[in-house]
Every structure is written in structure tokens, then in C-alpha cells.
N, C-alpha and C positions, 0 to 999 in steps of 0.2 A: 505493500500500499503506499503509495506517495500523497504527501498532501502539503499545502502550506504549514509550515511549522506556527506553531501559536509560541509567542516570546513567555519566556515565567522568569521567576527566580532562581533560576540553576545556573552552577557551574558548569564550564563546559571545560573536558578534557580527555585526552587524546587516549584514543581507543587501541590495544594492539588485535590485527586481524588474527586467528588463527587458524580458520581454515574457511574456505569457498567451496562451498559443494551445489552442482543445479540441480535442481528440482523439475526443469523442463528448458526447453532449448532458449529460453529469455528469461527464468526465473531463477535465479539462486540464493542460499542462505551464506548468512555470513555470519559466522560465531567470533564474538568480540571479547575482550579482554582488559574491562576499565581499571585503571587502577583503584580507583575510589566507586564501590558501589556496591548498596546496603541493601542489594535485591531487589524486587518487584512482584506486582500481583498480577495475575494472569488476566489479557485483556490491557494492559497498560501499552505505552508506547515511549521513544526517545526521537528526539530532534538532532537529524544529521548535519552538518555544517561542513561544505568545500569553500577553501579559499584559493582562488586563483593567482599566478604570478605575478598580474597586475593588484592585487587587494580586492577586485571582485568575491564578495560572498553569495553564497545562495546555500536555502535552508530545506530541507523538508523534514517530515514526520512519517516516520514506519513504526507499524506495531511489531513489537514483542513476539516471537515467535516460539521462545523456549518456556518451559513451564519455571513457577518460582522454584529455586533451589538448583538450580541447572544454569550453566553458563548462560549469559548473555547470548541472544541470537538476534537476527532479524532475515526478513527474505523481502528480499525488491524483485521485483518487476520490471523488467527494462523498459521504457520507454522510450521509443528512438527520438521524440521531440522533448523528452526531457533535459532537461539542467545537469541532474544529480545522477538519473538510476542508469545512464550508460555506463558512467565510470563505475559506480558499484558494482553494477552486473555486469561488468565488460574487461574492467583494465584492474581492477582492486584485486591484490594476494595477498598470501599468508605471510604475515612478516609485517605490512603493510601497518601506517597508523591512520585511525580515522577519529574526526573528532564530533562526540557526541554530547546530550547531556540528558540529564531524566532519572529515573522515570516519570513518567508524566501519566495524569489523568485518574480519577478515581468514581466515575459513574460506569462506563463499560467495563466492569471488571465482575470476575468471580472467586468465590472458592468455595470452600464445601460450607460452610457456614449459611451459606445462600444457600443452600438447598438444591431443590429442583421438583420435578422431574425437567431437565431442557430441550427446550426447543431451539435450536442453531439453525440460521439461514444463510450461509455464504454466495459469494456473486464473485466469479475471480477471486484476486489478490485477498479479496475482502476473508476466505478460511485463516488466513496469518493469525488473528490474537482466537481465534475458535479453537485452533490445534491447540495455542497455550493454555486454554482452559480444558480441552480435552487430555491432554499430557496433562497435568492438575490432577484432574479427576481422577488418572488410572497412578500417579504416584502415593495421592494420599488415600487410595482404597475408600475414594467417596460412595454412600449408594446412590447419589443421584444416579438415574434415569438419563440418557442423552439421545437425543435425535438430531441426526447433523443434515440437511439437505444445502447442496452444491451443484448449484449454476455455474456451466463452465463452457466458451466457445467449443470445444469438445476434447476428445478423451486423453489424446495430446497434451492439452492444456490443463489438465488436471495435477495442481499443485500437492504435494505428499502422496502419491496417489499410491507408493506402494506401504506406507505408512497408516494412513487410512483404512485400508484394505485387512490390515492385521489387528487391529480393534478387536474384542472379545465381547463376551457378556456386559448388559447394560450400553452399550455403544451402538445404535444402528446408523449406518450411511449408505444415504441416498443420495442419486446424481439425476440432475437433467441437461443435456448437450443439446445447445440452442443453434446450433451451425451446422454442426458436421458429427457424425457418429460413425463407429468402426461398423465392418459388417457381420450381421448376425447380432447388433446390440438390441435391449429385450430393454434396456432401462429407460427411464421418460427421456422425453423430447421437447423443446421449446421451453419458453419464458414462464416463471414461477407465475402460478395463476390460483386464483380460490380451489378449485377441485382438485388442484396438486397440494395443496397442503392441507385443507379437509384428510386427503389420504397420506397422507405423509406425519405432517407435523403432530406433537401431541393433542388431544380433544382439549378445548377449555375447561373442561370440566373437570381434568387433573391440575387446576392452577398451577400452569408449567410456567415456567420464566426463560424470556424468548430472547435471546441476543442477535440480532442482523446484521453484517458487515459485509458494505459493498460499494457501488457506484452508485450516484442519488439515483437513480432512476429506478433501480434494482429496492433499493433500501423500500424508497415511497412506496411502491406498491407491493413488496410483499409486506412490511409493517401496516399498511393499509388490510391486506390477506387476513390477517391474522386476526386485527380489532375486528373484524367482517364475521370471523367465526366465534365472536365472544372472547375473546384474548383482553382480561383489562390493558389499556393505555398504560400504564404506570409499571405493567408488567413485561414490556416490549420496551430494550433499549436497543437502542440503534448507533451505530457508526458509519458516516459516507464519507464517499472521496468523488474527485472527478471521473469523470466515465475514462474508460481503458479499453476502447474497443467494442462498445455498444453489447454489453452480455446482456 
């Protein structure tokens, strides 16, 4: 996720890049080692700042991909017209340093004490903070049941595909592919709508807690769909960013 950073009262620090691993052809996960890191909550983000030789700076916010207690990691989708992501998901290498500050955010977060069941809706790289929540659920052995519905352009665009396929009891992962699908695909196709949500999401009667992350149009449609199914608006938490390819 790449968004315009919100300035806060946090100190910038130079974090060492431990590793860069590729999730898809255009999405990389970057593990970082900041010198001063007190930990984070699942769903938070960090600000990243790049400074050019002429002094020009560009800042973006990226969701934290790792669970609390794990080494800090962000997952970056390379946007060809972006100022920051082509460097992060293209030129950055292990041993480099990256200037960041955080963690940031206290609304779009989840911990075991928040309970469940969880309805998680992801559009494209919006899956990143939801992955942090799922990993946190697993590491804490939380009893909160979770259902993730992930909307992607095609199967090759699904981030964390191998990991998402390995979650066991208590986590159900569903996909809908909006532009293309592999031969023999038997999953869902098309954009998220009320009919799909009624089939996949927890029923409102279960009093679920929902987290939705993705491009603005995706988030608005998904949130309206859940509220239409009877979800109380205060139980639907959203995080949105600019469109990245019309999911």
C-alpha cells in the first residue's frame, strides 16, 4: 500500500534492510531492522522517506506486513508512475538503509482482546495489514474465527498466495478475480458485491468485526455492502488508498 504520509510527532530513523523477497512480479516484502523499535500492533503502518541528492524528499506510508513480535516488514507494490515504490520494489537491496518513522495508527488495528469473528476484505495490496492480523491471530493462538475475502486482478497478482493457502482451522480464505483467471478456475470472479458478501462474510447475527483495506472505490463498495447486510457501521473499520489499477 502506498499513500501520502501523514506527518506526526515521531522521529525518523535509518533502518537496515535485512532482506527483499518477491511476492509477485511487482510486489516485494522488505524486512527491516530499525535501531529503535518498541514494537507495533497488527494493522499499523510506517512512513518511509526518500531523499534525492538535490535534497528533494518524497514520503509515503506503508502498512506493516509482519505480526507483532516479528521483525518489522513492509510489502510494497511497485507503481510505475510512483516516486517511492519503484525504488523500494526495484532497486533496494539487503544491506541498504531506509529512513522511516513509526509505528503509526490506532484505529485500524486488531488484537486478541478485540475478539471476533473477523470479516476481512482486501483489495489488491490492501491485504498487507490483514496479513499482519492473521499472523497475529495464529501466533497468539486466538480463538477468533476469521474469514478473508481477497479481490485481485488475476491469480498471478495474489500477494502471499502460498502463505494464505496454508492457514488451518479457524481461518477461511476466499478469492475473487476481477480481470482474468486460470484455466479450470472454480472460485469467484468479478468485483465484490452484496451477493458475494452474503455468501462469504460472517452473517451480521454473529456480531462480527470487519476490516476492509484497498483502493477507495473498493472500500466504499465493500463497506456499504456489509452495512446493507446488517453490520453496524461502528463494527466496520476501513483503510483506503489511491487506486492502483482499477481492482
